[in-house]
N, C-alpha and C positions, 0 to 999 in steps of 0.2 A: 457598590455604593454609587449613587448618582446625585450630584449636587449641581445647582444651576446658579449662575450669576447673571444679573440683569442690569442693563444700562438704559435709562429712560423708558423702561417698560417695553421696549421693542427690540433692542439690540442685545443679544444674549448668546451664551454658549453653555453646553452641557459638558460636565467633566466626569469621566469614569475614573475612580481612584483605585489604588492598590492593584494596578495592572500586573505587578510582578508576582502576585499570588495565584494567578490563573494561567492556563495554557491558552494558546492562540484560538483554539476551537471554542472554548468557553467565553473568551473575550469577544469573539464574533457574535455569540448568542446575546451577550450583554448589549452590544451595539444594536442588535435587532430589537431587543426589548426596550431600549431607550427610544428608538424610532417609534415603536408601538405606543409607548407611554406619552410621547410628546405629540403624536398625530392630532391635528385639529387644534393645537394650542399655539401660542406665540413662539414656542420653542421648536415647532415642526421643522423649519428650515435652518435652524441654528446649527453651527458646527458642533461636532461631538469629538472631544479629545480624551484619550486614555493616558493616564499618567501614573508614575510610581514615585512617591517622595523618597522612598528608600534607595532606589537605584538612579533616580533622576531622569529616567526614560520618559519622554513625552513632555517634559517641562519646557523645553525651548519651543516646541510646537504650540503649547498652551500660551506662552508669552507672546508669540507671534499672533496667535488668534486673538488674544485680548488687545494687542496693539491695533489690529485691523478693526475690531469692533469699536475701539475708542476713537479711531479716525473717522468712523461713520456717524458718531454722535453729534447732534447739532451743537454748535458753539453759541455761547451767549454773545449777543451783539455788543460791540464796543460803543460806549456812550461818550460823547464829547459835551463838555459843559461850556456853554456860551455865557459870557458875562455881558450884561446889558450896560451900555454907556449911559 
């Protein structure tokens, strides 16, 4: 399964789930398929992280990836309200 999360339509990550149900060889094929499916899209250069919710494997890497993506998102400007005399 591949699902994608998007931030401001440009910053994103692809997540491969249920990593614990496949061997390393099949997982590498899934990574290759993800690269093929996202080629030419806004996800082309996005990080791809494989996770297992059952074992917790990859969750810390996913959290770190999401923090990095979040740090790249543009911040809303701070507004100062001026009171006229």
